[in-house]
N, C-alpha and C positions, 0 to 999 in steps of 0.2 A: 715251370711247375716244381722242379727239384729244388730250385733256390727258395721258393716260397715255403716248402716243407722244412728246409734247413733253418730258415728264419724263425718259423714257428717253433721248431724244436729248441732252437737257441733261446727263445723267449721263455719257454717252459723251464729249461734248465736254469736260466738266470733267476726266475721267480722262485724255484725250489731252493736255490742257494741263498737267496735273500730271506726266505722263510726260515731256513735252518739257522741263519745268522741271528735273526731276531729271537728265535727260541733260545739259542745259546746265551745271548745277552740277558734275556729274562731269567734264565737259570742262574747266571752269575750274580745278578742283582739279588735274587732270592737267597743265595748262599752267603753272599757277603755284600751288604749295603755300601761298603766303602768303595765298591767298584764304580759307583756314580761319581764319587769324589775323585777317583783316579782319572776317570774320563774328563772331568772338569779341568783337572790339572794338565792333562795332555792337550786339551783345547787351548788353555791359557798359554802353554809353552809354544804351541804351533802359532798362535796369534803373535806372541812376542817375537818369535823368529821371523815371521813375515814382516812385521813392523820394522825390525832391526835391519832387514835387507833392503827395505824401501828407501828411495831417495826422499820421499815425503815423510813428514813426521806427524804423528797424531798421538796424543796422550789420552789414554782411556783408562778409567778405573775398572776394577773387576766388577763392581756393581753396574757400571754402564754396559758392560759386556754380558750382564746377567749370568756371570759365572758363580757368584756367591762362594768364592773359594774359602773365605773366612766365615762361613755361615754358622749360625747357631748350632746346626746339626753337622758340623764338620767332623773330620776324622779324629782329631785330638779329643773332642768332646765325647765321641762314641767310645774311644779307647779308654778314657777316664771312667765312663759309666761302667764299662765291662770290668775294669780293675776294681771298682767299688763293689760290684756284684761278687767278684772272686775274693774280695777282702785283701787285695794287694795294692790299694791306692796309696799315694804318698801321705 
């Protein structure tokens, strides 16, 4: 009986932590859309690291991995748009 209560409490605590994490990610995205690009780059780096350590070799493009690292709405483009708004573009 005690073990069942502990498991239930553990599940509740885990769910609360996940909900808080999702809320923080949402706030980060709202405050800075480049957060998504950062996460994409982190994922690309992790994939590259995994592939580099593997004895098997696979060559995948960013498009094949659906990372869109160089996407139309990438970080550089956003930074340039912000610079144009501020009047500080090249």
